[in-house]
DSSP file (Angstrom, degrees, kcal/mol; ACC not computed):
  #  RESIDUE AA STRUCTURE BP1 BP2  ACC     N-H-->O    O-->H-N    N-H-->O    O-->H-N    TCO  KAPPA ALPHA  PHI   PSI    X-CA   Y-CA   Z-CA
    1    1 A M              0   0    0      0, 0.0     2,-0.1     0, 0.0     0, 0.0   0.000 360.0 360.0 360.0 124.0    0.0    0.0    0.0
    2    2 A P        -     0   0    0      0, 0.0     2,-0.3     0, 0.0     0, 0.0  -0.382 360.0-137.9 -68.7 144.8    1.6    3.4   -1.0
    3    3 A T        -     0   0    0     -2,-0.1     3,-0.1     1,-0.0     0, 0.0  -0.745  18.6-109.9-101.4 151.9    2.0    5.9    1.7
    4    4 A S        -     0   0    0     -2,-0.3     6,-0.1     1,-0.1    -1,-0.0  -0.531  40.1-103.9 -75.4 143.7    1.3    9.6    1.4
    5    5 A P        -     0   0    0      0, 0.0    -1,-0.1     0, 0.0     3,-0.1  -0.348  36.1-115.7 -65.2 151.0    4.4   11.9    1.3
    6    6 A L    >   -     0   0    0      1,-0.2     3,-2.4    -3,-0.1    -3,-0.0  -0.380  50.0 -68.4 -78.0 163.1    5.1   13.8    4.5
    7    7 A P  T 3  S+     0   0    0      0, 0.0    -1,-0.2     0, 0.0     3,-0.1  -0.301 127.4  22.4 -53.1 133.7    4.9   17.7    4.6
    8    8 A G  T 3  S+     0   0    0      1,-0.3     2,-0.2    -3,-0.1    -2,-0.0   0.385 109.7  96.4  87.8  -2.6    7.7   19.1    2.5
    9    9 A E    <   +     0   0    0     -3,-2.4    -1,-0.3     2,-0.1     0, 0.0  -0.689  57.4  39.9-113.9 167.9    8.1   15.8    0.5
   10   10 A G  S    S-     0   0    0     -2,-0.2    -6,-0.0    -3,-0.1     2,-0.0  -0.093  95.8 -36.9  86.9 173.8    6.8   14.7   -2.8
   11   11 A P        -     0   0    0      0, 0.0     2,-0.4     0, 0.0    -2,-0.1  -0.295  62.9-111.0 -68.8 155.5    6.4   16.5   -6.1
   12   12 A V        -     0   0    0     -2,-0.0    -2,-0.1     0, 0.0     0, 0.0  -0.736  37.6-176.3 -87.3 133.0    5.4   20.1   -6.2
   13   13 A R        -     0   0    0     -2,-0.4     2,-0.2     0, 0.0     0, 0.0  -0.976  26.8-115.1-128.7 143.7    1.9   20.8   -7.5
   14   14 A P        -     0   0    0      0, 0.0     2,-0.3     0, 0.0     0, 0.0  -0.563  35.9-179.9 -75.3 141.9    0.1   24.1   -8.1
   15   15 A V        -     0   0    0     -2,-0.2     2,-0.5     2,-0.0     0, 0.0  -0.922  24.3-123.0-133.9 162.1   -3.0   24.8   -6.0
   16   16 A S        +     0   0    0     -2,-0.3     2,-0.3     2,-0.0     0, 0.0  -0.924  30.3 173.1-109.9 130.3   -5.4   27.7   -5.8
   17   17 A V        -     0   0    0     -2,-0.5     2,-0.5     2,-0.0    -2,-0.0  -0.948  26.9-129.0-129.7 154.3   -6.0   29.5   -2.6
   18   18 A S        +     0   0    0     -2,-0.3     2,-0.3     0, 0.0    -2,-0.0  -0.908  31.9 171.4-106.6 128.0   -8.0   32.7   -1.9
   19   19 A L        -     0   0    0     -2,-0.5     2,-0.1     2,-0.0    -2,-0.0  -0.936  38.3 -97.7-131.7 154.4   -6.3   35.5    0.0
   20   20 A H     >  -     0   0    0     -2,-0.3     4,-2.2     1,-0.1     3,-0.3  -0.417  35.7-118.6 -67.0 147.6   -7.3   39.0    0.8
   21   21 A E  H  > S+     0   0    0      1,-0.2     4,-2.6     2,-0.2     5,-0.2   0.883 114.6  53.5 -56.7 -41.1   -5.7   41.6   -1.5
   22   22 A G  H  > S+     0   0    0      1,-0.2     4,-2.2     2,-0.2    -1,-0.2   0.878 108.0  50.4 -63.5 -37.1   -3.8   43.2    1.4
   23   23 A T  H  > S+     0   0    0     -3,-0.3     4,-2.4     2,-0.2    -1,-0.2   0.912 110.7  49.3 -65.7 -42.7   -2.4   39.9    2.4
   24   24 A I  H  X S+     0   0    0     -4,-2.2     4,-2.8     2,-0.2     5,-0.2   0.917 111.0  49.9 -62.6 -43.7   -1.2   39.3   -1.1
   25   25 A A  H  X S+     0   0    0     -4,-2.6     4,-2.3     1,-0.2    -2,-0.2   0.918 112.4  46.6 -62.6 -43.6    0.4   42.7   -1.3
   26   26 A A  H  X S+     0   0    0     -4,-2.2     4,-1.8     2,-0.2    -1,-0.2   0.891 112.6  50.7 -65.8 -38.9    2.2   42.2    2.0
   27   27 A L  H  X S+     0   0    0     -4,-2.4     4,-2.6     2,-0.2     5,-0.4   0.929 111.6  46.7 -63.7 -46.6    3.4   38.7    0.9
   28   28 A K  H  X S+     0   0    0     -4,-2.8     4,-2.6     1,-0.2    -2,-0.2   0.890 110.7  53.3 -63.4 -39.2    4.7   40.1   -2.5
   29   29 A A  H  < S+     0   0    0     -4,-2.3    -1,-0.2    -5,-0.2    -2,-0.2   0.869 115.5  40.6 -63.8 -35.8    6.4   42.9   -0.7
   30   30 A R  H  < S+     0   0    0     -4,-1.8    -2,-0.2    -5,-0.2    -1,-0.2   0.866 132.8  18.5 -79.9 -37.9    8.2   40.5    1.6
   31   31 A T  H  < S-     0   0    0     -4,-2.6     4,-0.4    -5,-0.2    -3,-0.2   0.625  95.5-124.7-112.1 -16.9    9.0   37.7   -0.8
   32   32 A G    ><  -     0   0    0     -4,-2.6     3,-0.8    -5,-0.4     4,-0.5  -0.028  45.6 -73.6  76.2 162.5    8.9   39.1   -4.3
   33   33 A K  G >  S+     0   0    0      1,-0.2     3,-0.7     2,-0.2     4,-0.3   0.861 132.8  49.5 -62.9 -36.2    6.7   37.4   -6.8
   34   34 A R  G 3  S+     0   0    0      1,-0.2     4,-0.3     2,-0.1    -1,-0.2   0.636 107.5  53.5 -82.5 -13.3    9.0   34.3   -7.2
   35   35 A G  G <> S+     0   0    0     -3,-0.8     4,-2.0    -4,-0.4    -1,-0.2   0.440  80.5  93.4 -99.0   1.3    9.4   33.6   -3.5
   36   36 A M  H <> S+     0   0    0     -3,-0.7     4,-2.8    -4,-0.5     5,-0.3   0.918  83.4  49.8 -62.2 -46.0    5.7   33.5   -2.6
   37   37 A S  H  > S+     0   0    0     -4,-0.3     4,-2.8     1,-0.2    -1,-0.2   0.927 112.0  47.0 -62.1 -46.0    5.3   29.7   -3.0
   38   38 A A  H  > S+     0   0    0     -4,-0.3     4,-2.2     2,-0.2    -1,-0.2   0.894 113.8  49.3 -63.1 -39.5    8.4   28.8   -0.9
   39   39 A Y  H  X S+     0   0    0     -4,-2.0     4,-2.1     2,-0.2    -2,-0.2   0.940 113.6  44.5 -65.0 -48.1    7.3   31.3    1.8
   40   40 A V  H  X S+     0   0    0     -4,-2.8     4,-2.5     1,-0.2     5,-0.2   0.902 111.6  54.5 -64.7 -40.8    3.7   30.0    2.0
   41   41 A E  H  X S+     0   0    0     -4,-2.8     4,-2.5    -5,-0.3    -1,-0.2   0.928 109.5  47.1 -57.0 -46.6    5.0   26.4    1.9
   42   42 A S  H  X S+     0   0    0     -4,-2.2     4,-2.3     1,-0.2    -1,-0.2   0.881 111.4  51.5 -66.6 -36.7    7.3   27.1    5.0
   43   43 A L  H  X S+     0   0    0     -4,-2.1     4,-2.3     2,-0.2    -1,-0.2   0.917 111.5  46.9 -64.0 -42.8    4.4   28.8    6.8
   44   44 A I  H  X S+     0   0    0     -4,-2.5     4,-2.6     2,-0.2    -2,-0.2   0.919 111.7  50.5 -66.4 -43.1    2.1   25.9    6.2
   45   45 A Q  H  X S+     0   0    0     -4,-2.5     4,-2.2    -5,-0.2    -1,-0.2   0.922 110.9  49.4 -60.5 -43.4    4.8   23.3    7.3
   46   46 A R  H  X S+     0   0    0     -4,-2.3     4,-2.2     1,-0.2    -1,-0.2   0.901 111.6  48.6 -62.6 -41.3    5.4   25.3   10.5
   47   47 A Q  H  X S+     0   0    0     -4,-2.3     4,-2.8     2,-0.2    -1,-0.2   0.902 109.6  52.1 -67.1 -39.6    1.7   25.5   11.3
   48   48 A L  H  X S+     0   0    0     -4,-2.6     4,-2.4     2,-0.2    -2,-0.2   0.900 109.5  50.4 -61.2 -40.5    1.3   21.7   10.7
   49   49 A E  H  X S+     0   0    0     -4,-2.2     4,-2.5     2,-0.2    -2,-0.2   0.916 111.6  47.7 -62.4 -43.5    4.2   21.1   13.1
   50   50 A R  H  X S+     0   0    0     -4,-2.2     4,-2.6     2,-0.2    -2,-0.2   0.903 111.2  50.9 -64.6 -41.4    2.5   23.4   15.7
   51   51 A D  H  X S+     0   0    0     -4,-2.8     4,-2.2     2,-0.2    -2,-0.2   0.924 111.9  47.1 -61.6 -43.6   -0.8   21.6   15.2
   52   52 A R  H  X S+     0   0    0     -4,-2.4     4,-2.4     2,-0.2    -2,-0.2   0.898 111.2  51.2 -66.1 -40.3    0.9   18.2   15.7
   53   53 A L  H  X S+     0   0    0     -4,-2.5     4,-2.5     2,-0.2    -1,-0.2   0.920 108.9  51.1 -62.0 -43.2    2.7   19.4   18.8
   54   54 A R  H  X S+     0   0    0     -4,-2.6     4,-2.6     1,-0.2    -2,-0.2   0.914 110.1  50.3 -59.6 -42.8   -0.6   20.6   20.3
   55   55 A E  H  X S+     0   0    0     -4,-2.2     4,-2.5     2,-0.2    -2,-0.2   0.901 110.0  49.9 -62.7 -41.2   -2.1   17.2   19.6
   56   56 A L  H  X S+     0   0    0     -4,-2.4     4,-2.5     2,-0.2    -2,-0.2   0.906 111.4  48.7 -63.8 -41.3    0.8   15.5   21.3
   57   57 A I  H  X S+     0   0    0     -4,-2.5     4,-2.7     2,-0.2    -2,-0.2   0.921 111.6  49.3 -64.0 -43.9    0.5   17.7   24.3
   58   58 A E  H  X S+     0   0    0     -4,-2.6     4,-2.2     2,-0.2    -2,-0.2   0.903 111.6  49.2 -62.7 -41.0   -3.3   17.1   24.5
   59   59 A D  H  X S+     0   0    0     -4,-2.5     4,-1.8     2,-0.2    -2,-0.2   0.920 112.4  47.7 -63.0 -43.7   -2.7   13.3   24.2
   60   60 A A  H  X S+     0   0    0     -4,-2.5     4,-3.2     1,-0.2     5,-0.3   0.903 112.3  49.0 -65.3 -41.2   -0.1   13.4   27.0
   61   61 A E  H  X S+     0   0    0     -4,-2.7     4,-2.2     1,-0.2    -1,-0.2   0.868 109.0  53.2 -67.1 -35.3   -2.3   15.5   29.2
   62   62 A A  H  < S+     0   0    0     -4,-2.2    -1,-0.2    -5,-0.2    -2,-0.2   0.873 118.1  37.2 -65.1 -35.3   -5.2   13.1   28.6
   63   63 A E  H  < S+     0   0    0     -4,-1.8    -2,-0.2    -5,-0.2    -1,-0.2   0.868 134.8  19.8 -83.0 -38.7   -3.0   10.2   29.7
   64   64 A H  H  < S-     0   0    0     -4,-3.2    -3,-0.2     1,-0.3    -2,-0.2   0.435 107.6-109.3-115.6  -2.4   -1.0   11.9   32.5
   65   65 A G     <  -     0   0    0     -4,-2.2    -1,-0.3    -5,-0.3    -2,-0.1  -0.192  57.6 -36.1  91.2 169.8   -3.0   14.9   33.5
   66   66 A P  S    S-     0   0    0      0, 0.0     2,-0.0     0, 0.0    -8,-0.0  -0.214  71.6 -97.2 -65.1 154.6   -2.3   18.6   33.0
   67   67 A V        -     0   0    0      1,-0.1     2,-0.9     2,-0.0     3,-0.1  -0.347  32.9-112.2 -70.0 152.6    1.2   19.9   33.1
   68   68 A D    >>  -     0   0    0      1,-0.2     4,-2.0    -2,-0.0     3,-0.7  -0.790  25.5-156.0 -85.2 107.6    2.5   21.4   36.3
   69   69 A Q  H 3> S+     0   0    0     -2,-0.9     4,-2.6     1,-0.3     5,-0.2   0.828  91.1  56.2 -59.9 -33.7    3.0   25.1   35.2
   70   70 A S  H 3> S+     0   0    0      2,-0.2     4,-2.0     1,-0.2    -1,-0.3   0.875 107.6  49.3 -66.6 -35.1    5.6   25.7   38.0
   71   71 A A  H <> S+     0   0    0     -3,-0.7     4,-2.3     2,-0.2    -2,-0.2   0.896 110.8  50.3 -68.2 -39.6    7.7   22.8   36.6
   72   72 A V  H  X S+     0   0    0     -4,-2.0     4,-2.6     1,-0.2    -2,-0.2   0.929 110.9  49.0 -62.0 -45.2    7.4   24.2   33.1
   73   73 A N  H  X S+     0   0    0     -4,-2.6     4,-2.1     1,-0.2    -2,-0.2   0.879 110.4  51.0 -63.0 -38.3    8.5   27.6   34.3
   74   74 A A  H  X S+     0   0    0     -4,-2.0     4,-1.9     2,-0.2    -1,-0.2   0.921 112.0  46.1 -65.9 -43.7   11.5   26.1   36.1
   75   75 A K  H  X S+     0   0    0     -4,-2.3     4,-2.4     1,-0.2    -2,-0.2   0.904 111.4  52.7 -65.0 -40.6   12.6   24.2   33.0
   76   76 A R  H  X S+     0   0    0     -4,-2.6     4,-1.7     1,-0.2    -2,-0.2   0.899 107.8  51.4 -61.2 -41.0   12.1   27.4   30.9
   77   77 A A  H  <>S+     0   0    0     -4,-2.1     5,-3.6     2,-0.2     4,-0.4   0.893 109.0  50.8 -63.3 -40.4   14.3   29.3   33.3
   78   78 A I  H ><5S+     0   0    0     -4,-1.9     3,-1.2     3,-0.2    -2,-0.2   0.932 109.5  50.1 -62.4 -45.2   17.0   26.6   33.0
   79   79 A L  H 3<5S+     0   0    0     -4,-2.4    -1,-0.2     1,-0.3    -2,-0.2   0.831 113.2  46.7 -62.8 -31.6   16.9   26.8   29.2
   80   80 A R  T 3<5S-     0   0    0     -4,-1.7    -1,-0.3    -5,-0.2    -2,-0.2   0.461 116.2-113.9 -88.9  -1.8   17.2   30.6   29.3
   81   81 A G  T < 5S+     0   0    0     -3,-1.2    -3,-0.2    -4,-0.4     9,-0.2   0.768  80.4 126.1  76.2  24.4   20.0   30.5   31.8
   82   82 A E      < +     0   0    0     -5,-3.6    -4,-0.2    -6,-0.2    -5,-0.1  -0.092  28.9 156.3-106.2  32.7   17.9   32.1   34.5
   83   83 A T    >   -     0   0    0     -6,-0.3     3,-1.7    -5,-0.2     6,-0.2  -0.332  51.6 -99.8 -64.9 141.3   18.3   29.5   37.2
   84   84 A A  T 3  S+     0   0    0      1,-0.3    -1,-0.1     3,-0.0     3,-0.1  -0.331 105.2  14.0 -61.8 136.0   17.8   30.8   40.7
   85   85 A G  T 3  S+     0   0    0      1,-0.3     2,-0.3    -3,-0.1    -1,-0.3   0.505  88.4 145.6  79.3   4.0   20.9   31.6   42.6
   86   86 A S    X   -     0   0    0     -3,-1.7     3,-0.7     1,-0.2    -1,-0.3  -0.591  45.1-151.6 -77.7 131.9   23.1   31.5   39.5
   87   87 A A  T 3  S+     0   0    0     -2,-0.3    -1,-0.2     1,-0.2    -2,-0.0   0.701  96.4  59.0 -71.8 -18.8   25.9   34.0   39.5
   88   88 A D  T 3  S+     0   0    0     -5,-0.1     2,-0.3     2,-0.0    -1,-0.2   0.615  76.7 111.3 -84.9 -13.8   25.7   34.0   35.7
   89   89 A A    <         0   0    0     -3,-0.7    -7,-0.1    -6,-0.2    -8,-0.1  -0.443 360.0 360.0 -67.8 124.0   22.1   35.2   35.5
   90   90 A A              0   0    0     -2,-0.3    -1,-0.2    -9,-0.2    -8,-0.1   0.304 360.0 360.0-160.0 360.0   21.9   38.7   34.2
């Protein structure tokens, strides 16, 4: 049974989407006419990743209960180098 390609894989195909004129103008200003597809592709891939991450978090919370926000904040502080009592924190 053939499998579907993952986001970012497989042949490129043209599709039609409807966007507001102001959005199109801002997109063209940022990317130029020839860079629009690559820009939109990367945005969609990023959103798909975020959606999947949200689903994984929801699945984990359903199985293990909600996250402990104080533990999340503590881990975030470590990642940012903001550990309490650290002489390097500045």
